[in-house]
C-alpha positions, 0 to 999 in steps of 0.5 A: 500500500505505501508503494502505491501511495508513493506516486499519488501525491499529485493525485491527492493534491488535486483531490484537495483542490477539488474539495476546496473548489466544491466547498467554498462560497462563490457568491453570485459567480454562477449568475455572471454573464461570463458563464453559459448554462451548464458551465458548472457541469463542464467544470465538474467533468474536467476536474474529475477527468484530471483526477482519473488521469492522475490516479492512472498515472500514479498506478502506472508508475507504481507498477513500473509497467505499462499495464492496468489490471481490471481491478485497478480500472474498477478502482479508478472508476469507483474511487473518484465517483465515490469521492464526488458523491461524498462531496455532493453529500457534504454540499447538501448537508454540511456546506449548506451554501452549496447545493448537492446535485445528482447532475454534478455527480453524473458529470463527475462520473462522466469525467472519470470515465473519460479520463480512464478511457483516454489513458487506456486508449493511450496505453493501447496505442503505445503497445500497437506502435511497439508491436510494429 
């Protein structure tokens, strides 16, 4: 376990950054004309995309090989989604100035899946090129 966490420093830092962004009071920033409808969901998707990619990168470095097991892929999907769900629960019941929304959790899930998919495609492309 310590070997796995050794390469997750950036992932944990990013998770803390997400937590801070999702719990601070933003005031009326959501009503600003600079942002379009759905901007919040795009931000959630992007934040969790990066979280999933960083989690993959840490696991790949810990393995010292260019491969993710099925269990690791499942963990990469579940951990960020559970983290997003925890944040939404905290927003609904603890940080009452924010609102916990199912659509935010869905955007978190989509971002996580996109990040994992992107890493898996990159691994596959690297192997295909090496085989040529």
